[in-house]
Backbone as CSV, one residue per row, in Angstrom:
resi,resn,N_x,N_y,N_z,CA_x,CA_y,CA_z,C_x,C_y,C_z
1,UNK,20.801,6.196,-24.807,19.957,4.868,-23.781,19.142,5.641,-22.626
2,UNK,17.924,5.095,-22.379,16.854,6.239,-21.665,16.911,5.257,-19.975
3,UNK,16.983,5.951,-19.117,17.113,5.190,-17.953,16.034,5.510,-17.444
4,UNK,15.609,3.971,-16.720,14.687,3.635,-16.227,14.639,3.632,-14.619
5,UNK,13.471,4.464,-14.139,13.423,4.973,-12.817,12.573,3.878,-12.091
6,UNK,12.438,3.612,-11.125,11.917,2.604,-9.831,10.245,3.346,-9.828
7,UNK,9.155,2.522,-10.255,8.132,3.105,-9.983,7.983,3.930,-8.128
8,UNK,6.482,4.135,-8.210,6.597,4.996,-7.047,5.312,5.471,-6.331
9,UNK,5.447,4.945,-5.244,3.341,4.882,-5.012,3.511,5.103,-3.321
10,UNK,2.405,5.234,-2.881,2.120,5.784,-1.573,0.772,5.073,-1.188
11,UNK,0.792,5.225,0.503,-0.645,4.314,0.675,-1.348,5.989,1.779
12,UNK,-2.322,5.746,1.686,-2.728,6.890,2.841,-4.470,5.963,2.988
13,UNK,-4.762,6.694,4.265,-6.121,5.958,4.723,-6.893,7.372,5.353
14,UNK,-8.375,7.212,4.974,-8.810,8.240,5.064,-9.028,8.798,6.576
15,UNK,-9.162,10.186,7.008,-9.011,11.489,8.025,-10.403,10.745,8.552
16,UNK,-10.124,10.956,10.142,-10.870,10.763,11.030,-11.376,11.902,11.601
17,UNK,-10.899,12.766,11.589,-11.287,13.994,12.087,-10.954,15.438,11.303
18,UNK,-11.690,16.767,11.524,-11.326,17.579,10.861,-9.839,18.069,10.575
19,UNK,-9.267,18.312,11.956,-7.807,18.280,12.280,-6.831,17.212,10.918
20,UNK,-7.523,15.958,11.302,-6.873,14.827,10.689,-7.258,15.017,8.770
21,UNK,-8.067,15.674,8.512,-8.561,16.068,6.930,-7.646,17.159,6.569
22,UNK,-7.203,18.085,7.415,-6.471,19.130,6.632,-5.334,18.764,6.704
23,UNK,-4.828,18.227,7.607,-3.349,17.567,7.390,-2.962,16.602,6.098
24,UNK,-4.330,15.490,5.995,-4.100,14.905,4.633,-4.234,15.574,3.524
25,UNK,-4.909,16.824,3.665,-5.267,17.559,2.061,-4.096,18.356,1.838
26,UNK,-2.936,18.279,2.973,-1.597,19.265,2.579,-0.547,17.918,2.341
27,UNK,-1.146,16.975,2.731,-0.088,15.579,2.371,-0.202,15.488,1.001
28,UNK,-1.329,15.158,0.678,-1.930,14.899,-0.676,-1.049,15.906,-1.548
29,UNK,-1.343,17.051,-1.480,-0.566,18.185,-2.359,0.975,17.761,-2.012
30,UNK,1.510,17.860,-1.408,3.103,17.389,-1.376,3.586,16.522,-2.233
31,UNK,2.717,15.261,-1.967,2.995,14.102,-2.351,2.383,14.084,-4.065
32,UNK,1.537,14.584,-4.365,1.209,14.938,-5.696,2.598,15.445,-6.319
33,UNK,3.224,16.583,-5.839,4.165,16.920,-6.928,5.619,15.839,-7.153
34,UNK,5.571,14.906,-6.145,6.071,13.844,-6.684,5.892,13.094,-8.078
35,UNK,4.530,12.969,-8.724,4.021,12.574,-9.612,4.656,10.985,-9.400
36,UNK,3.722,10.046,-8.493,3.803,9.051,-7.767,2.996,7.913,-9.224
37,UNK,3.524,6.646,-9.231,2.245,6.160,-10.348,0.868,5.649,-9.811
38,UNK,0.792,5.737,-8.379,-0.628,5.512,-7.705,-0.099,5.504,-6.187
39,UNK,-1.436,5.772,-5.673,-1.203,5.989,-4.103,-2.755,5.096,-4.099
40,UNK,-2.242,4.147,-2.845,-3.649,3.145,-2.157,-4.103,3.759,-1.432
41,UNK,-5.312,3.506,-1.419,-6.262,4.263,-0.308,-6.827,2.842,0.555
42,UNK,-6.719,2.865,2.044,-7.248,1.909,2.688,-9.113,1.749,3.019
43,UNK,-9.536,0.941,3.096,-10.719,0.452,3.445,-11.167,-0.610,4.264
44,UNK,-11.411,0.101,5.414,-12.096,-0.733,6.345,-12.540,0.139,7.712
45,UNK,-13.320,-0.553,8.407,-13.920,0.101,9.999,-15.181,-0.098,9.321
46,UNK,-15.444,1.099,10.110,-17.190,0.706,10.455,-17.733,1.959,9.305
47,UNK,-19.110,1.883,8.715,-19.418,2.649,7.843,-19.358,4.037,7.114
48,UNK,-19.082,4.667,8.058,-18.820,5.984,8.447,-17.313,5.922,7.803
49,UNK,-16.554,5.210,8.039,-14.745,5.630,7.981,-14.909,4.944,6.375
50,UNK,-16.090,4.118,5.849,-16.189,3.503,4.446,-16.516,4.531,3.746
51,UNK,-17.538,5.475,3.982,-18.020,6.366,3.055,-16.571,7.744,2.996
52,UNK,-15.811,7.544,4.175,-15.199,8.262,3.970,-14.174,8.065,2.902
53,UNK,-14.092,6.965,2.770,-12.855,6.333,1.713,-13.328,6.421,0.768
54,UNK,-14.541,6.128,0.264,-15.446,6.377,-0.820,-15.315,8.111,-1.381
55,UNK,-15.371,8.781,-0.277,-14.637,10.156,-0.796,-13.738,10.335,-0.807
56,UNK,-12.818,9.589,-0.584,-11.050,9.843,-0.264,-10.957,9.599,-2.007
57,UNK,-11.565,8.829,-2.268,-11.321,7.767,-3.938,-11.708,8.980,-4.642
58,UNK,-12.768,9.579,-4.592,-13.757,10.420,-5.346,-12.604,11.822,-5.736
59,UNK,-11.756,12.060,-4.170,-11.508,13.367,-4.383,-10.151,13.357,-4.939
60,UNK,-9.618,12.020,-4.999,-8.512,11.594,-5.891,-8.374,11.933,-6.937
61,UNK,-9.445,11.055,-7.479,-10.147,10.805,-9.267,-10.180,12.465,-9.990
62,UNK,-11.221,13.468,-9.011,-11.593,14.338,-9.880,-10.497,15.792,-9.398
63,UNK,-9.936,15.782,-8.789,-9.464,16.958,-7.811,-8.088,16.693,-7.754
64,UNK,-7.249,15.737,-8.211,-5.972,15.863,-8.355,-5.440,15.031,-9.534
65,UNK,-4.293,14.974,-9.789,-3.467,14.075,-11.020,-2.974,12.924,-10.254
66,UNK,-3.497,12.488,-9.389,-2.930,10.860,-8.661,-3.935,10.173,-9.340
67,UNK,-3.812,8.909,-9.493,-4.242,7.364,-9.754,-4.281,6.781,-8.481
68,UNK,-5.545,6.115,-7.792,-5.848,5.993,-6.452,-6.080,4.606,-6.767
69,UNK,-5.926,3.817,-5.825,-5.750,2.167,-6.043,-6.757,1.604,-4.473
70,UNK,-7.766,1.135,-5.069,-8.562,0.979,-3.730,-8.583,-0.309,-2.932
71,UNK,-8.335,0.049,-1.866,-7.996,-1.486,-1.094,-9.289,-2.051,-0.650
72,UNK,-9.785,-3.325,-1.090,-10.406,-4.285,-0.581,-10.188,-5.458,-0.019
73,UNK,-11.071,-5.652,1.293,-10.927,-6.872,1.848,-12.086,-8.343,2.163
74,UNK,-11.949,-9.108,1.929,-12.824,-10.212,1.950,-13.286,-10.475,3.275
75,UNK,-12.731,-10.296,4.471,-13.024,-10.102,5.689,-14.341,-8.923,6.216
76,UNK,-15.133,-9.196,6.764,-16.478,-8.220,6.641,-17.652,-8.032,5.583
77,UNK,-17.119,-8.409,4.379,-18.172,-8.478,3.604,-18.562,-9.454,2.727
78,UNK,-19.914,-10.094,2.746,-20.275,-10.706,1.512,-19.871,-10.575,-0.095
79,UNK,-19.839,-11.800,-0.639,-19.717,-11.793,-2.071,-20.232,-10.484,-2.905
80,UNK,-21.620,-10.956,-2.439,-22.695,-9.490,-3.176,-22.328,-8.019,-2.461
81,UNK,-21.535,-7.984,-1.161,-21.571,-6.386,-0.850,-20.252,-6.308,-1.917
82,UNK,-18.733,-7.427,-1.941,-17.631,-7.175,-2.412,-18.071,-6.317,-3.987
83,UNK,-19.115,-7.502,-4.311,-19.016,-7.131,-5.823,-20.007,-5.779,-6.054
84,UNK,-20.746,-5.461,-5.071,-21.068,-4.189,-5.242,-20.423,-3.032,-4.822
85,UNK,-19.021,-3.155,-4.056,-17.942,-1.887,-3.582,-17.044,-2.399,-5.074
86,UNK,-16.850,-2.793,-5.832,-15.951,-3.113,-6.924,-16.805,-2.393,-8.014
87,UNK,-17.917,-2.725,-8.258,-18.823,-1.961,-9.168,-19.126,-0.501,-8.859
88,UNK,-19.252,0.214,-7.585,-19.476,1.349,-6.869,-17.688,2.218,-7.432
89,UNK,-16.858,1.654,-7.062,-15.200,2.166,-6.895,-14.955,2.386,-8.682
90,UNK,-15.534,1.606,-9.371,-15.050,1.451,-11.105,-16.165,3.037,-11.255
91,UNK,-17.418,3.042,-10.913,-17.895,4.037,-11.121,-17.260,5.466,-10.807
92,UNK,-16.802,5.513,-9.935,-15.974,6.432,-9.450,-14.709,6.881,-10.379
93,UNK,-14.432,6.110,-11.172,-12.938,6.137,-11.787,-11.672,5.690,-11.599
94,UNK,-11.992,4.707,-10.848,-10.621,4.232,-9.933,-10.407,3.113,-10.809
95,UNK,-9.201,3.075,-11.464,-8.926,1.604,-11.726,-8.050,0.773,-11.462
96,UNK,-7.728,0.800,-10.190,-6.946,0.012,-9.420,-7.342,-0.576,-7.879
97,UNK,-7.081,-1.859,-7.836,-7.436,-2.231,-6.554,-6.280,-3.192,-5.997
98,UNK,-6.708,-3.185,-4.456,-5.666,-3.492,-3.742,-6.501,-5.357,-3.033
99,UNK,-6.405,-6.445,-3.859,-7.128,-6.923,-3.303,-6.719,-8.320,-1.872
100,UNK,-7.417,-7.956,-0.336,-6.387,-8.648,0.730,-7.548,-9.443,1.018
101,UNK,-7.345,-10.447,1.433,-8.037,-10.778,2.922,-8.125,-10.466,4.011
102,UNK,-7.679,-9.497,4.712,-7.864,-8.898,5.776,-7.735,-9.916,7.033
103,UNK,-8.022,-9.023,7.985,-7.390,-9.871,9.091,-8.422,-10.495,10.019
104,UNK,-8.414,-12.127,10.463,-9.673,-12.110,11.051,-9.537,-11.832,12.173
105,UNK,-10.370,-11.530,13.017,-10.498,-11.288,14.418,-10.417,-12.491,15.210
106,UNK,-10.030,-12.588,16.292,-9.664,-13.430,17.532,-10.872,-14.553,17.709
107,UNK,-12.386,-13.768,17.743,-12.935,-13.995,18.681,-13.955,-14.921,17.882
108,UNK,-13.547,-15.144,16.066,-14.245,-15.549,15.278,-15.655,-14.939,14.695
109,UNK,-15.897,-13.836,15.118,-17.179,-13.190,14.929,-17.505,-12.850,13.272
110,UNK,-16.132,-12.803,12.539,-16.505,-12.649,11.317,-16.362,-13.874,9.933
111,UNK,-17.573,-14.401,9.111,-17.742,-15.248,8.595,-17.052,-15.124,7.288
112,UNK,-16.432,-15.716,6.684,-15.600,-15.267,5.358,-16.293,-16.122,4.496
113,UNK,-17.060,-15.342,3.226,-17.629,-16.126,2.222,-16.261,-15.977,0.918
114,UNK,-15.509,-14.987,1.092,-14.318,-15.750,0.528,-12.883,-15.827,1.212
115,UNK,-12.977,-17.402,1.480,-11.826,-17.411,2.453,-10.219,-16.812,2.058
116,UNK,-9.936,-16.230,0.714,-8.848,-16.084,0.700,-8.592,-15.190,-0.687
117,UNK,-7.213,-14.409,-0.768,-7.725,-13.145,-1.447,-7.487,-13.660,-3.154
118,UNK,-6.995,-15.231,-3.409,-7.355,-15.138,-4.464,-8.739,-15.228,-5.089
119,UNK,-9.735,-15.401,-4.498,-11.156,-15.644,-4.647,-11.315,-14.041,-5.145
120,UNK,-11.356,-13.038,-4.305,-11.478,-11.487,-4.200,-10.912,-11.486,-5.432
121,UNK,-9.940,-11.607,-6.026,-9.058,-11.515,-7.311,-10.015,-11.769,-8.608
122,UNK,-10.291,-13.164,-8.312,-11.257,-13.793,-9.114,-12.569,-12.288,-9.644
123,UNK,-13.000,-12.371,-8.387,-14.458,-11.653,-8.703,-14.302,-9.982,-9.211
124,UNK,-13.004,-9.725,-8.834,-12.755,-8.539,-9.491,-12.653,-8.599,-11.154
125,UNK,-11.623,-9.778,-10.921,-11.733,-9.884,-12.813,-12.896,-10.542,-13.729
126,UNK,-13.669,-10.958,-13.184,-15.712,-11.320,-13.034,-16.180,-10.092,-13.407
127,UNK,-16.010,-9.282,-12.576,-16.370,-7.620,-12.973,-15.948,-7.009,-14.209
128,UNK,-15.129,-6.870,-13.941,-13.861,-6.629,-15.240,-14.901,-6.865,-16.403
129,UNK,-14.393,-8.160,-16.829,-14.945,-8.957,-18.268,-16.196,-8.339,-18.151
130,UNK,-17.418,-8.318,-17.396,-18.781,-8.034,-17.774,-18.958,-6.476,-17.763
131,UNK,-18.039,-6.008,-17.319,-17.944,-3.953,-17.679,-17.005,-3.666,-18.655
132,UNK,-16.407,-4.814,-19.414,-15.499,-4.324,-20.519,-15.757,-3.278,-21.148
133,UNK,-16.922,-3.225,-22.058,-17.476,-1.889,-22.731,-17.333,-0.653,-21.551
134,UNK,-17.969,-0.735,-20.416,-18.205,0.442,-20.067,-16.652,0.992,-19.407
135,UNK,-15.650,0.152,-19.443,-14.321,0.303,-19.490,-13.787,1.019,-20.270
136,UNK,-14.314,0.740,-21.304,-13.746,1.655,-22.608,-12.721,0.420,-23.192
137,UNK,-12.563,-0.858,-23.054,-11.980,-1.898,-23.207,-10.703,-1.870,-22.332
138,UNK,-10.375,-0.791,-20.850,-9.756,-0.868,-20.673,-9.365,-1.727,-19.262
139,UNK,-8.038,-2.096,-19.033,-7.334,-3.124,-18.291,-7.642,-2.569,-16.575
140,UNK,-8.293,-3.050,-15.770,-7.848,-3.119,-13.901,-7.054,-3.777,-13.836
141,UNK,-6.158,-2.702,-13.216,-4.686,-3.337,-12.336,-5.232,-4.138,-11.133
142,UNK,-4.920,-4.857,-10.513,-5.186,-5.813,-9.080,-3.954,-5.984,-8.613
143,UNK,-3.363,-5.212,-7.435,-2.761,-5.623,-6.495,-2.653,-6.606,-5.557
144,UNK,-1.816,-7.512,-5.156,-2.036,-8.697,-4.001,-1.232,-8.302,-2.508
145,UNK,-1.047,-8.437,-1.927,0.017,-8.728,-0.497,0.905,-9.858,-0.768
146,UNK,2.257,-9.735,-0.092,3.475,-10.611,-0.293,3.667,-10.427,0.827
147,UNK,4.564,-11.315,1.573,5.198,-11.437,2.963,6.909,-11.795,3.105
148,UNK,7.706,-10.571,3.319,9.048,-10.877,3.578,9.249,-11.907,4.195
149,UNK,8.181,-11.656,5.649,8.429,-12.400,6.742,7.408,-13.538,6.935
150,UNK,7.611,-14.647,7.277,6.667,-15.918,7.184,5.298,-15.214,7.734
151,UNK,3.973,-15.649,6.943,2.863,-15.222,7.277,2.628,-15.447,8.381
152,UNK,1.994,-15.163,9.540,1.712,-16.004,10.962,0.534,-17.265,10.869
153,UNK,0.190,-17.855,10.067,-0.693,-18.296,9.737,-0.601,-19.106,8.526
154,UNK,0.816,-19.523,8.218,1.017,-20.118,7.377,2.212,-21.224,7.836
155,UNK,1.958,-22.262,7.340,3.097,-23.672,8.173,4.438,-23.283,7.665
156,UNK,4.603,-22.491,6.603,6.181,-22.806,6.240,6.223,-21.371,4.747
157,UNK,7.761,-20.564,4.364,7.784,-19.501,3.305,7.166,-19.983,2.171
158,UNK,7.354,-21.818,2.413,7.260,-22.298,1.018,5.618,-21.900,0.743
159,UNK,5.048,-22.334,1.900,3.028,-21.748,1.673,2.927,-20.678,1.165
160,UNK,3.785,-19.639,1.784,3.254,-18.095,1.116,4.061,-18.039,-0.126
161,UNK,4.689,-18.882,-0.983,5.434,-18.578,-2.098,4.052,-19.246,-2.615
162,UNK,3.249,-20.235,-2.455,2.548,-21.442,-3.274,1.246,-20.222,-3.188
163,UNK,0.766,-19.406,-2.123,-0.509,-18.559,-2.103,-0.515,-17.448,-2.988
164,UNK,0.995,-16.674,-3.199,1.494,-15.813,-3.959,1.288,-16.483,-5.274
165,UNK,1.460,-17.086,-5.544,1.762,-17.620,-6.883,0.086,-18.220,-7.229
166,UNK,-0.898,-18.744,-6.266,-1.884,-18.429,-6.578,-2.940,-17.452,-7.237
167,UNK,-2.551,-16.446,-6.546,-3.119,-15.102,-6.620,-2.836,-14.495,-7.804
168,UNK,-1.602,-14.937,-8.656,-0.847,-14.335,-9.723,-1.660,-15.327,-10.852
169,UNK,-1.934,-16.254,-10.368,-2.741,-17.365,-11.733,-4.321,-16.959,-11.369
170,UNK,-4.731,-15.893,-10.304,-5.815,-15.703,-10.344,-6.222,-14.468,-11.580
171,UNK,-4.803,-14.073,-11.321,-5.218,-12.232,-12.390,-4.298,-11.231,-11.395
172,UNK,-3.879,-11.711,-10.645,-3.078,-10.038,-10.133,-1.917,-9.808,-10.926
173,UNK,-1.704,-8.172,-10.860,-0.635,-8.084,-11.746,0.529,-7.482,-11.073
174,UNK,0.724,-7.024,-9.591,1.357,-7.213,-9.077,1.508,-7.238,-7.660
175,UNK,2.463,-7.645,-6.595,2.119,-7.896,-5.308,3.272,-6.822,-4.021
176,UNK,2.071,-6.146,-3.434,2.704,-5.216,-2.662,3.444,-5.847,-0.985
177,UNK,5.231,-5.623,-0.403,5.240,-6.309,0.817,4.351,-5.443,1.964
178,UNK,4.125,-6.710,2.940,4.229,-6.071,4.341,5.161,-4.904,4.606
179,UNK,5.432,-4.566,5.494,6.501,-3.012,5.766,7.511,-4.491,6.256
180,UNK,8.466,-4.346,6.616,9.781,-5.125,6.818,10.787,-4.169,7.436
181,UNK,11.801,-4.586,8.314,13.062,-4.304,8.712,14.461,-4.658,8.129
182,UNK,13.986,-6.463,8.285,15.257,-6.850,7.865,15.357,-7.013,6.064
183,UNK,16.397,-6.507,5.613,16.303,-6.114,3.782,16.662,-7.581,3.317
184,UNK,16.985,-8.807,4.291,17.542,-9.916,3.741,15.975,-11.006,3.529
185,UNK,15.205,-10.432,4.198,13.807,-11.022,4.289,13.249,-10.936,2.869
186,UNK,13.584,-9.459,2.539,12.930,-8.927,1.143,13.546,-9.927,0.119
187,UNK,14.949,-9.932,0.200,16.273,-10.706,-0.702,15.915,-12.083,-0.699
188,UNK,15.096,-13.053,0.598,14.737,-14.126,0.646,13.598,-14.596,-0.161
189,UNK,12.577,-13.507,-0.194,11.432,-13.542,-0.888,11.165,-13.777,-2.332
190,UNK,12.396,-12.862,-2.822,12.314,-12.712,-4.281,13.276,-14.238,-4.769
191,UNK,13.893,-14.318,-4.048,15.169,-15.503,-4.501,13.920,-16.880,-4.146
192,UNK,13.211,-16.776,-3.651,12.087,-18.159,-3.239,11.083,-18.066,-4.718
193,UNK,10.421,-16.680,-4.761,9.645,-16.731,-5.726,9.527,-17.020,-6.957
194,UNK,10.665,-16.646,-7.324,11.165,-16.388,-8.484,11.245,-17.563,-9.531
195,UNK,11.921,-18.260,-8.713,12.287,-20.056,-9.064,10.650,-20.918,-9.266
196,UNK,10.021,-20.076,-8.318,8.364,-20.857,-7.937,7.552,-20.516,-9.465
197,UNK,8.022,-19.641,-10.335,7.260,-19.383,-11.517,6.477,-17.781,-10.709
198,UNK,6.756,-17.316,-9.722,6.126,-15.747,-9.255,7.277,-14.459,-10.445
199,UNK,6.299,-14.222,-11.507,6.750,-13.707,-12.485,6.564,-12.029,-12.389
200,UNK,5.133,-11.687,-11.497,4.940,-10.363,-11.595,5.726,-9.213,-10.563
201,UNK,5.602,-8.068,-9.900,6.544,-7.311,-9.511,6.075,-8.002,-8.260
202,UNK,7.294,-7.671,-7.148,7.076,-7.771,-5.563,7.526,-6.702,-5.728
203,UNK,6.687,-5.408,-5.048,7.159,-4.166,-4.596,7.234,-3.944,-3.209
204,UNK,8.558,-3.222,-2.591,8.491,-3.654,-1.335,8.258,-2.836,-0.607
205,UNK,7.234,-3.031,0.655,6.508,-1.612,1.390,7.671,-1.255,2.411
206,UNK,7.476,0.266,2.303,8.783,0.995,3.171,8.364,1.647,3.968
207,UNK,8.373,2.022,5.110,7.959,3.099,6.275,8.827,3.755,6.990
208,UNK,9.578,5.021,6.972,10.263,5.874,7.566,9.565,5.871,9.112
209,UNK,10.124,5.345,10.194,9.515,5.138,11.354,10.565,6.318,12.105
210,UNK,9.828,7.240,12.699,10.407,8.372,13.515,9.412,8.290,14.882
211,UNK,9.601,7.506,15.331,8.694,7.374,16.711,8.987,5.912,17.348
212,UNK,9.689,5.912,18.505,10.178,4.372,18.854,8.223,3.545,19.189
213,UNK,7.231,4.621,20.059,6.222,4.056,20.356,5.582,3.787,18.971
214,UNK,5.728,4.142,18.007,4.918,3.649,16.550,5.579,2.436,16.020
215,UNK,6.893,2.406,16.223,7.791,1.357,16.211,7.323,0.027,16.744
216,UNK,6.856,0.166,18.107,6.752,-0.944,18.680,5.201,-1.149,18.885
217,UNK,4.426,-0.585,18.127,3.144,-0.929,17.820,3.187,-1.737,16.137
218,UNK,3.805,-1.188,15.380,3.920,-1.363,14.244,4.313,-3.042,14.186
219,UNK,5.604,-3.238,14.954,5.881,-4.523,14.828,5.073,-5.783,15.836
220,UNK,4.410,-5.223,16.608,3.322,-6.031,17.313,2.349,-6.407,16.180
221,UNK,1.456,-5.516,15.966,0.427,-5.655,15.016,0.913,-6.652,13.821
222,UNK,1.774,-6.251,13.304,2.718,-7.230,12.042,3.137,-8.559,12.513
223,UNK,3.567,-8.969,13.591,4.415,-10.158,13.998,5.625,-9.741,13.903
224,UNK,6.363,-8.589,13.359,7.678,-8.502,13.203,8.346,-8.805,14.371
225,UNK,9.470,-8.960,14.473,10.674,-8.335,15.235,10.990,-7.077,15.482
226,UNK,11.122,-6.799,16.764,11.460,-5.452,16.771,12.803,-4.965,16.019
227,UNK,12.957,-4.034,15.173,14.978,-4.059,14.819,15.463,-3.570,15.943
228,UNK,16.395,-3.919,16.616,17.218,-3.642,18.219,17.739,-2.053,17.456
229,UNK,18.287,-1.964,16.019,19.228,-1.415,15.924,18.673,0.431,15.910
230,UNK,17.300,0.178,15.046,16.400,1.337,15.156,15.806,1.669,16.405
231,UNK,15.522,0.307,17.334,14.927,1.052,18.560,15.575,1.703,19.061
232,UNK,17.052,1.202,19.209,17.877,1.701,20.170,18.318,3.693,20.048
233,UNK,18.246,3.558,18.825,18.179,5.247,18.364,16.742,5.876,18.082
234,UNK,16.265,5.380,18.164,14.802,6.320,18.596,14.573,6.276,19.926
235,UNK,14.969,5.264,20.707,14.845,5.377,22.332,16.002,6.482,22.760
236,UNK,16.945,6.397,22.332,18.060,7.704,22.617,18.237,8.843,21.894
237,UNK,17.141,9.098,21.079,17.104,10.331,20.206,16.530,11.832,21.134
238,UNK,17.541,12.689,21.243,17.074,13.708,22.233,16.402,14.795,21.722
239,UNK,15.681,14.904,20.353,15.447,15.695,19.811,14.382,15.272,18.790
240,UNK,13.266,16.087,18.163,12.455,15.677,16.747,13.232,15.387,15.342
241,UNK,14.173,16.572,15.737,14.692,16.338,14.550,15.659,15.098,14.132
242,UNK,16.408,14.943,15.624,17.145,13.859,15.342,16.410,13.114,15.271
243,UNK,14.915,12.657,15.657,14.261,11.324,15.142,13.890,10.850,13.637
244,UNK,13.654,12.398,13.380,13.121,12.620,11.883,14.074,11.790,10.942
245,UNK,15.871,12.482,11.200,16.797,12.021,10.480,17.297,10.211,10.763
246,UNK,16.628,9.779,11.641,17.061,8.630,11.951,16.010,7.636,11.693
247,UNK,14.746,7.855,11.388,13.422,7.289,10.489,13.998,7.396,9.071
248,UNK,14.462,8.719,8.507,15.034,9.130,7.036,16.077,8.112,6.724
249,UNK,17.203,7.986,7.368,18.456,7.835,7.074,18.073,5.492,6.942
250,UNK,17.683,5.402,8.311,17.236,4.105,7.874,15.755,3.689,6.449
251,UNK,15.255,4.108,6.408,14.418,3.992,5.189,15.316,4.200,3.904
252,UNK,16.067,4.872,4.009,16.844,5.380,2.643,17.751,4.042,2.382
253,UNK,18.392,3.518,3.604,19.151,2.299,3.077,18.516,1.137,3.114
254,UNK,17.140,0.923,3.264,16.169,0.067,3.316,16.173,0.336,1.294
255,UNK,15.774,1.450,1.335,15.408,1.714,-0.351,16.610,1.286,-1.083
256,UNK,17.666,1.660,-0.545,18.997,1.324,-1.786,19.155,-0.476,-1.644
257,UNK,18.925,-0.841,-0.566,19.159,-2.434,-0.120,17.982,-2.874,-1.200
258,UNK,17.103,-2.961,-1.267,15.429,-3.428,-2.418,16.255,-3.149,-3.552
259,UNK,16.402,-2.011,-4.072,16.894,-1.249,-5.401,17.563,-2.436,-5.776
260,UNK,18.643,-2.608,-4.720,20.168,-3.592,-5.338,19.538,-4.539,-5.802
261,UNK,19.008,-4.714,-5.030,18.336,-6.384,-4.965,17.262,-6.750,-6.470
262,UNK,17.212,-5.799,-6.985,15.952,-5.845,-8.182,14.665,-5.006,-8.213
263,UNK,14.348,-4.969,-7.386,13.242,-4.302,-6.984,12.687,-3.003,-7.729
264,UNK,11.801,-3.054,-8.482,11.425,-2.163,-9.761,10.457,-0.751,-9.270
265,UNK,10.287,-0.775,-8.056,9.320,0.105,-7.431,9.639,0.030,-6.040
266,UNK,9.159,1.053,-5.440,9.017,1.389,-3.728,7.613,1.921,-3.249
267,UNK,7.055,1.578,-2.578,5.926,1.513,-2.077,5.694,2.373,-0.782
268,UNK,5.795,3.362,-0.154,5.347,3.966,1.038,4.217,4.134,1.972
269,UNK,4.506,3.474,3.406,3.644,3.578,4.122,3.886,5.081,4.466
270,UNK,2.826,6.047,4.464,3.297,7.268,5.079,2.259,7.604,5.871
271,UNK,1.633,7.047,6.706,0.553,7.518,7.460,0.197,8.687,7.777
272,UNK,-0.118,8.897,6.557,-0.666,10.361,6.041,0.030,11.396,6.451
273,UNK,1.366,10.956,6.035,2.367,12.157,6.486,3.301,12.081,5.612
274,UNK,4.077,13.177,5.139,4.740,13.358,4.094,6.457,13.938,4.055
275,UNK,6.627,14.436,5.248,8.112,15.171,5.092,9.108,13.700,5.500
276,UNK,8.830,12.775,6.338,10.053,11.552,6.095,9.861,11.146,4.800
277,UNK,9.095,10.777,4.045,8.931,10.054,2.887,9.772,11.103,1.907
278,UNK,8.939,12.128,1.643,9.755,13.212,0.797,11.415,13.340,1.262
279,UNK,11.781,13.651,2.079,12.958,13.481,2.338,14.167,11.959,2.063
280,UNK,12.978,10.705,2.127,13.803,9.913,1.806,14.168,10.152,-0.313
281,UNK,13.234,10.524,-0.347,12.993,10.274,-1.939,13.874,11.310,-2.431
282,UNK,14.369,12.424,-1.865,14.903,13.267,-2.299,16.652,12.779,-2.298
283,UNK,17.413,11.732,-1.451,18.581,11.473,-1.996,17.934,9.966,-2.800
284,UNK,17.321,9.798,-3.296,16.958,8.458,-4.346,16.894,9.290,-5.427
285,UNK,17.235,8.247,-6.953,16.974,8.355,-8.517,15.857,8.323,-8.408
286,UNK,15.112,9.109,-8.020,13.602,8.820,-8.451,13.553,10.570,-8.757
287,UNK,13.246,10.722,-10.057,12.955,12.310,-10.359,11.453,12.791,-9.719
288,UNK,11.936,14.269,-9.176,10.626,14.541,-8.404,9.940,15.669,-9.610
289,UNK,8.685,16.282,-9.335,8.092,17.083,-10.877,7.681,18.457,-9.756
290,UNK,7.939,19.148,-10.031,7.144,20.463,-9.238,5.727,20.102,-9.514
291,UNK,4.866,21.405,-9.060,3.383,21.428,-9.097,3.153,22.336,-10.447
292,UNK,3.652,21.833,-11.385,3.274,22.393,-13.004,2.292,23.138,-13.228
293,UNK,1.136,22.762,-12.357,-0.041,23.344,-13.226,-0.466,24.620,-12.045
294,UNK,0.186,24.430,-10.800,-0.429,24.984,-9.437,-1.422,24.897,-9.173
295,UNK,-2.104,23.878,-8.984,-3.067,23.260,-8.703,-3.847,23.930,-7.315
296,UNK,-4.797,24.382,-6.935,-5.111,24.739,-5.358,-5.881,23.497,-5.129
297,UNK,-5.993,23.513,-3.651,-6.344,22.559,-3.026,-7.819,22.541,-2.843
298,UNK,-8.321,21.089,-3.286,-10.006,21.480,-3.464,-10.601,20.974,-2.117
299,UNK,-11.628,21.623,-1.855,-13.019,21.394,-0.715,-12.826,19.828,-0.929
300,UNK,-12.728,18.782,0.124,-13.190,17.493,0.412,-14.136,17.435,1.690
301,UNK,-14.839,16.960,1.426,-16.154,16.849,1.869,-16.154,15.196,2.684
302,UNK,-16.539,14.831,3.465,-16.012,13.851,4.332,-17.423,13.849,5.268
303,UNK,-18.265,12.470,5.510,-19.133,12.225,6.656,-18.754,12.532,8.140
């Protein structure tokens, strides 16, 4: 009987300096050895950062064995700009997208031509149909976001499920959850989504947190309650090694819990760091692969 291992994926973001570029190259090399199903690449910021995103996508396609998944957000883009981005990214050889609405600035400076992520999924699927021959009849994979804890703008968790279902109907293949620290919230999402008709995989987003400062910032940005047990352990740690182990142990227990809840994959938010993530994977039933081809680090050029 063949053992089916959970899918494995990571999130990366484009570097902002020469030093962070070198660190990212090392992380890419280390993560590549685990043979993940894909790595997602964030796409946001000013023109220079967006150009760096395209450079990173191009590097992943042509210089590694990794399969990139390109983030796209409705916020900050017209329909025409989004269509050009989809075609440009497909032209690089990328065959996957994460379609997001994005965070709307509080000052109301961003006007949305596509007000919801489902319309971006529609756009990607339209481009796919129009470019079907150029894609050699291949299918583009489209992921979306899911929220174990109620989205701050939603009236209820039921509305979150209805929105998730609308994205599936628009053509989404899978969903990746926002980071969470309460495992019961992931179980609750699955238990609510399945009876409503959501059949696509709901991939839990996990982040090993090895810093109290990062934990507090992350929970503030995501609108999450601070996990007091984790915060206490991080605050009272006496060494970097202890901080590292605390983050690994907490994430490992999360992974085991969501896999027991039926998750078919794990998506790690890496912050472009690999040590903690690899230590988590080391203790899970996910086979790792060495760099069989002994590939050198290629030169990566950013703006």
